[in-house]
C-alpha positions as CSV (number, residue, x, y, z in Angstrom):
1,X,52.7,5.9,-46.6
2,X,54.3,6.6,-43.2
3,X,53.8,3.6,-40.8
4,X,54.9,4.2,-37.1
5,X,56.2,0.9,-35.3
6,X,55.7,0.8,-31.6
7,X,57.3,-1.6,-29.1
8,X,54.8,-1.8,-25.7
9,X,56.9,-2.9,-22.6
10,X,55.4,-4.0,-19.1
11,X,56.9,0.0,-17.8
12,X,56.3,2.1,-20.4
13,X,55.8,2.2,-24.8
14,X,58.4,3.3,-26.7
15,X,58.8,4.5,-30.6
16,X,61.1,2.3,-32.1
17,X,60.9,3.1,-35.7
18,X,59.4,5.5,-38.0
19,X,59.6,4.5,-41.8
20,X,57.8,3.9,-45.1
21,X,55.8,0.6,-45.5
22,X,53.1,-1.4,-46.6
23,X,50.2,-1.7,-43.8
24,X,50.3,-5.1,-42.6
25,X,46.6,-6.6,-43.8
26,X,44.1,-7.0,-41.0
27,X,40.9,-8.9,-40.6
28,X,37.9,-7.4,-41.3
29,X,37.0,-6.4,-37.2
30,X,40.5,-6.8,-36.5
31,X,42.1,-3.8,-34.6
32,X,38.9,-2.0,-34.5
33,X,38.0,-5.1,-32.0
34,X,40.8,-4.2,-30.1
35,X,39.5,-0.9,-29.4
36,X,37.2,-0.8,-25.9
37,X,34.7,2.5,-26.3
38,X,33.8,1.8,-22.8
39,X,37.3,3.0,-21.1
40,X,36.8,6.3,-19.8
41,X,32.8,6.3,-19.3
42,X,33.2,5.8,-15.8
43,X,34.4,8.3,-12.9
44,X,35.1,12.1,-14.9
45,X,36.1,10.3,-17.9
46,X,33.0,11.8,-20.0
47,X,33.5,9.2,-22.7
48,X,30.4,7.9,-24.7
49,X,30.3,4.0,-26.1
50,X,28.2,4.9,-29.2
51,X,28.9,4.1,-32.8
52,X,31.2,6.8,-35.5
53,X,33.1,6.8,-38.2
54,X,36.5,8.3,-37.8
55,X,36.3,12.0,-37.3
56,X,32.4,11.4,-38.2
57,X,29.7,14.2,-38.0
58,X,27.8,11.4,-36.4
59,X,28.3,10.3,-32.8
60,X,25.3,7.6,-32.1
61,X,25.0,6.6,-28.7
62,X,23.2,5.4,-26.0
63,X,22.1,8.4,-23.4
64,X,21.1,7.4,-19.7
65,X,18.4,10.4,-19.5
66,X,19.8,12.1,-16.5
67,X,21.2,15.5,-16.2
68,X,24.5,15.8,-13.9
69,X,28.6,16.2,-14.2
70,X,29.2,12.5,-14.5
71,X,26.2,12.5,-17.6
72,X,28.2,15.0,-19.7
73,X,28.5,12.5,-22.7
74,X,25.2,11.6,-22.3
75,X,26.4,8.1,-20.7
76,X,27.7,7.1,-17.3
77,X,28.8,3.4,-16.9
78,X,27.1,3.2,-13.2
79,X,23.4,4.0,-14.5
80,X,21.3,1.1,-15.6
81,X,18.9,3.2,-17.7
82,X,18.4,4.2,-21.2
83,X,15.9,6.9,-22.6
84,X,17.3,6.9,-26.3
85,X,20.0,7.2,-28.9
86,X,20.9,10.8,-30.3
87,X,23.1,11.7,-33.2
88,X,25.6,14.0,-31.4
89,X,27.7,13.8,-28.2
90,X,30.3,15.4,-27.1
91,X,34.3,13.3,-25.9
92,X,36.1,14.0,-22.7
93,X,35.0,17.6,-22.1
94,X,33.5,19.7,-19.3
95,X,30.4,20.8,-21.3
96,X,27.2,19.2,-21.2
97,X,25.5,19.5,-24.7
98,X,24.4,18.4,-28.3
99,X,22.8,15.0,-28.2
100,X,20.2,16.1,-30.9
101,X,17.7,13.8,-32.6
102,X,16.9,11.1,-30.0
103,X,15.5,7.9,-31.0
104,X,14.0,5.5,-28.6
105,X,12.3,1.9,-29.9
106,X,9.5,0.9,-27.7
107,X,7.0,-2.1,-26.9
108,X,3.6,-0.1,-25.8
109,X,2.4,1.2,-23.1
110,X,6.6,2.3,-22.9
111,X,8.1,2.5,-19.3
112,X,7.9,6.3,-18.0
113,X,9.1,7.9,-14.9
114,X,9.1,11.6,-13.9
115,X,11.3,14.5,-15.5
116,X,14.0,14.4,-16.4
117,X,14.1,10.4,-17.0
118,X,10.7,10.2,-18.5
119,X,10.6,7.3,-21.3
120,X,13.5,4.9,-20.8
121,X,14.1,1.0,-20.7
122,X,16.6,-0.9,-18.0
123,X,19.7,-2.7,-19.1
124,X,22.6,-4.3,-17.9
125,X,26.4,-4.2,-19.1
126,X,26.2,-8.2,-19.5
127,X,23.6,-7.5,-22.8
128,X,26.2,-4.7,-23.9
129,X,29.0,-4.8,-26.4
130,X,31.0,-2.3,-28.5
131,X,34.0,-1.8,-30.3
132,X,35.2,0.8,-33.0
133,X,32.1,1.3,-35.2
134,X,30.1,-0.8,-33.4
135,X,27.7,-0.7,-30.3
136,X,24.7,-3.3,-29.2
137,X,22.7,-3.2,-26.2
138,X,19.5,-5.3,-24.8
139,X,16.3,-3.2,-23.6
140,X,15.3,-5.4,-20.5
141,X,11.9,-3.8,-20.2
142,X,11.0,-3.9,-24.1
143,X,13.0,-7.3,-25.4
144,X,14.4,-5.1,-27.7
145,X,18.1,-5.7,-29.4
146,X,20.0,-2.6,-30.5
147,X,22.7,-2.2,-32.8
148,X,24.1,0.9,-33.7
149,X,26.8,1.7,-36.6
150,X,27.8,5.2,-38.2
151,X,29.1,6.4,-42.1
152,X,30.7,9.8,-41.6
153,X,27.3,11.6,-41.9
154,X,24.9,9.0,-41.3
155,X,23.4,7.0,-38.0
156,X,22.3,3.9,-38.7
157,X,20.4,1.6,-36.3
158,X,18.8,-1.9,-36.4
159,X,15.9,-2.7,-33.7
160,X,15.4,-7.0,-33.4
161,X,11.5,-6.4,-31.5
162,X,9.5,-9.2,-29.7
163,X,6.1,-9.9,-31.0
164,X,3.1,-6.9,-30.4
165,X,2.8,-3.6,-30.6
166,X,6.2,-1.9,-31.1
167,X,6.5,1.6,-31.4
168,X,10.1,4.3,-32.4
169,X,9.9,7.5,-30.9
170,X,11.4,10.4,-32.1
171,X,12.2,13.2,-29.7
172,X,13.5,16.4,-30.2
173,X,12.2,17.9,-27.0
174,X,14.5,16.0,-24.9
175,X,17.2,18.1,-24.1
176,X,20.5,17.4,-20.9
177,X,22.5,19.4,-19.1
178,X,23.5,22.9,-20.5
179,X,21.4,21.8,-23.8
180,X,18.1,23.4,-24.8
181,X,15.7,22.8,-27.6
182,X,15.0,26.0,-29.1
183,X,13.0,25.0,-32.2
184,X,12.2,21.9,-33.6
185,X,10.2,20.3,-37.0
186,X,9.1,17.3,-38.2
187,X,8.0,16.4,-42.1
188,X,6.9,13.4,-43.7
189,X,8.2,12.9,-47.3
190,X,6.9,9.0,-47.6
191,X,5.6,6.5,-45.8
192,X,9.2,5.0,-44.8
193,X,10.9,8.6,-44.9
194,X,11.0,11.6,-42.6
195,X,12.9,15.1,-42.6
196,X,13.3,17.9,-39.8
197,X,16.1,19.8,-37.6
198,X,16.4,20.5,-34.6
199,X,17.5,24.4,-33.4
200,X,19.3,24.4,-29.9
201,X,21.2,26.5,-27.1
202,X,23.8,25.4,-25.0
203,X,27.5,25.4,-25.0
204,X,27.0,25.4,-28.9
205,X,25.4,29.0,-29.5
206,X,22.6,28.8,-31.9
207,X,23.4,25.2,-33.3
208,X,21.2,24.5,-36.3
209,X,20.9,20.6,-37.6
210,X,19.2,18.8,-40.1
211,X,18.0,15.5,-40.4
212,X,16.7,12.9,-42.6
213,X,15.3,9.6,-41.8
214,X,15.0,6.8,-43.5
215,X,13.2,3.2,-41.9
216,X,13.6,-0.1,-43.3
217,X,9.6,-0.6,-43.9
218,X,6.9,2.2,-44.0
219,X,5.5,2.9,-40.5
220,X,1.8,2.0,-40.1
221,X,1.1,4.9,-38.4
222,X,2.3,8.4,-36.5
223,X,1.4,10.4,-33.7
224,X,2.8,14.0,-33.1
225,X,3.0,15.9,-30.9
226,X,3.8,19.7,-30.5
227,X,4.4,22.1,-27.6
228,X,5.1,25.5,-27.6
229,X,8.1,27.0,-26.1
230,X,8.2,30.4,-24.8
231,X,11.1,32.9,-24.0
232,X,10.9,34.2,-20.5
233,X,8.7,37.1,-21.4
234,X,6.4,35.1,-22.5
235,X,7.0,35.3,-26.2
236,X,7.1,32.6,-28.5
237,X,10.3,30.8,-29.2
238,X,10.0,27.7,-31.3
239,X,8.0,24.1,-31.1
240,X,8.9,21.1,-29.7
241,X,8.5,18.3,-31.6
242,X,7.9,14.3,-30.5
243,X,6.8,11.9,-33.4
244,X,5.7,8.5,-32.3
245,X,5.8,5.6,-35.3
246,X,3.8,2.5,-35.0
247,X,4.9,-1.1,-36.2
248,X,3.4,-4.4,-35.4
249,X,5.9,-6.9,-35.3
250,X,6.5,-10.4,-35.0
251,X,9.3,-12.0,-32.9
252,X,12.6,-11.1,-34.4
253,X,11.4,-8.5,-37.1
254,X,13.8,-6.1,-37.4
255,X,13.8,-2.3,-38.6
256,X,16.8,-0.5,-39.6
257,X,16.7,3.3,-39.5
258,X,19.3,5.4,-40.8
259,X,19.3,9.4,-40.1
260,X,21.8,11.5,-42.1
261,X,22.6,14.9,-40.6
262,X,23.3,18.2,-42.0
263,X,24.5,21.4,-40.9
264,X,22.8,23.5,-43.8
265,X,19.5,22.2,-44.7
266,X,17.1,19.0,-44.7
267,X,17.5,18.7,-48.5
268,X,21.1,18.6,-47.9
269,X,20.4,16.1,-45.1
270,X,18.5,13.8,-47.7
271,X,21.7,13.9,-50.0
272,X,24.1,12.7,-47.5
273,X,21.6,9.9,-47.2
274,X,21.7,8.8,-50.5
275,X,25.3,9.3,-51.0
276,X,26.5,7.6,-47.5
277,X,23.5,4.7,-47.2
278,X,21.5,4.5,-50.0
279,X,20.3,0.9,-48.8
280,X,19.3,-0.2,-45.6
281,X,22.7,-2.6,-45.3
282,X,23.3,-2.6,-41.9
283,X,25.6,-5.3,-42.2
284,X,27.3,-3.9,-45.3
285,X,27.8,-0.1,-43.3
286,X,29.2,-2.0,-40.2
287,X,32.2,-3.7,-42.6
288,X,32.8,-0.7,-44.4
289,X,32.9,1.7,-41.1
290,X,34.9,-1.3,-39.5
291,X,37.7,-1.4,-42.2
292,X,37.8,2.8,-42.2
293,X,38.5,2.1,-38.5
294,X,41.5,-0.8,-39.6
295,X,43.0,1.7,-41.7
296,X,43.5,4.8,-39.2
297,X,44.6,2.6,-36.5
298,X,46.5,0.1,-38.5
299,X,49.2,3.5,-39.3
300,X,50.1,3.0,-35.5
301,X,51.4,-1.1,-35.3
302,X,52.4,-2.1,-31.8
303,X,54.8,-4.8,-31.1
304,X,54.8,-6.8,-27.7
305,X,52.6,-6.1,-25.0
306,X,49.7,-7.9,-23.6
307,X,45.9,-7.8,-24.4
308,X,45.3,-5.2,-22.0
309,X,48.1,-2.9,-22.9
310,X,47.0,-3.1,-26.6
311,X,43.4,-1.8,-25.8
312,X,44.3,0.9,-24.0
313,X,46.6,2.1,-26.4
314,X,44.1,1.6,-29.0
315,X,41.4,2.9,-27.4
316,X,43.4,5.9,-26.7
317,X,44.5,6.2,-30.1
318,X,40.8,5.9,-31.3
319,X,39.7,8.5,-28.8
320,X,42.0,10.4,-30.7
321,X,40.0,10.1,-33.8
322,X,36.4,10.7,-32.7
323,X,37.0,14.5,-32.6
324,X,37.0,17.2,-33.9
325,X,34.5,16.3,-36.1
326,X,33.4,16.3,-40.1
327,X,31.0,19.6,-39.6
328,X,29.9,19.8,-44.0
329,X,27.9,18.1,-46.1
330,X,29.1,15.7,-48.9
331,X,29.3,18.5,-51.3
332,X,31.2,20.6,-49.0
333,X,28.6,23.1,-47.5
334,X,28.4,23.9,-43.8
335,X,26.9,26.5,-41.8
336,X,29.6,29.2,-40.3
337,X,30.1,31.2,-37.5
338,X,28.8,34.2,-39.0
339,X,25.3,32.1,-39.5
340,X,25.6,31.9,-43.3
341,X,26.0,29.0,-45.6
342,X,29.5,28.7,-46.8
343,X,31.1,25.5,-49.0
344,X,34.5,24.6,-48.6
345,X,36.8,24.2,-51.8
346,X,38.8,21.6,-51.7
347,X,39.1,21.0,-48.3
348,X,36.3,19.5,-45.7
349,X,35.6,21.7,-42.8
350,X,36.0,20.3,-39.3
351,X,34.4,21.4,-35.9
352,X,33.9,20.4,-32.3
353,X,37.9,21.2,-31.8
354,X,39.3,21.4,-28.1
355,X,42.5,23.3,-29.1
356,X,43.5,24.2,-25.8
357,X,43.6,20.2,-25.1
358,X,44.8,19.0,-27.7
359,X,47.4,21.6,-29.2
360,X,50.6,19.7,-27.9
361,X,50.0,16.3,-28.7
362,X,46.4,15.6,-30.8
363,X,47.7,18.6,-33.8
364,X,51.2,16.8,-34.1
365,X,49.8,13.2,-34.7
366,X,47.4,13.9,-36.9
367,X,50.4,16.1,-38.6
368,X,52.4,12.7,-38.7
369,X,49.6,10.1,-40.0
370,X,46.8,12.0,-41.5
371,X,48.7,15.1,-43.2
372,X,45.7,15.6,-45.7
373,X,43.0,15.3,-42.7
374,X,45.8,17.4,-40.9
375,X,45.1,20.3,-43.4
376,X,41.8,20.5,-43.9
377,X,41.5,21.0,-40.0
378,X,43.8,24.0,-40.8
379,X,41.9,25.4,-43.6
380,X,38.6,24.9,-40.8
381,X,41.0,27.4,-38.7
382,X,41.4,30.1,-41.3
383,X,37.7,29.8,-42.3
384,X,36.8,30.1,-39.0
385,X,38.8,33.1,-38.3
386,X,37.8,34.9,-41.7
387,X,34.1,34.5,-41.0
388,X,34.2,35.2,-37.4
């Protein structure tokens, strides 16, 4: 493969060679650990610090729970609250949208505030960490440790609980900024598995997202709260759904929550879950995703520079590889702009493009270091044109 060699100096970064060679082997955490996902989460950077595979359909990240321009990505570094961990986010944009399929682990009774914050917990940055493909935070109010990782289509959360009455809340009603829930649904598959959907309105018009979630142990009971959503004229639009899954935990008990997304159906989400996360193996999935990031980041090798310069460079490279995002099931199925389901034959569909921001640099970069993926993106453009 082609590998680009970069020489970093205090003054500038310059290309010194572009040649065909075998990448240098990197340790398991390797270049992924040089990425600092906190870069851009302050001021108006509008990036999120959560876990994602390269170009993954899942962007599993914490949400502070409050709206506002500073919280477009769901997370703002100066904030001190977390109201949940949702599976879709936008990075570096001026559009406050997505935040789909939000989970929040708590110890009962949960700490609540007036809306829009609602159920939440305090947290501190000294008990928070992140690298490419991994995020961790300690929820102060509940003494719960949360870890996040992801495959391309599955978000995986691992909660470490104290002793007591624990619960995991799935809030499909929660919406921030431009996002609004049009309709939602949750149904029980078995004592460990649920599936459902969330339809929403925002920058993404009439967005349909389906999911399937598996808990690593059976939930002991379930509370379901549904609220009618009405149009301005009073007619019924849909249902806002909140589910609370109860667990009686001992200190140190862990619950892994694996959630697959699909643009086409609940059954497709189940197929994505079985294909990419068939077992409740957080550490194994984290290792595989870390290796994926090492493979992508190792396509450009940095020579020289100090630790901060390397972190800036590899974080910029990382940010170039979290969008656009994969938007298809494992069988190639996806929902087109014509609101119909389609299937890519021999290529994978991508979405969340920001062409006016990226055409000068990102698209040429993809062509240089990942031509196969760049070809899929071009096929996605053509399909969008034909269907739109």
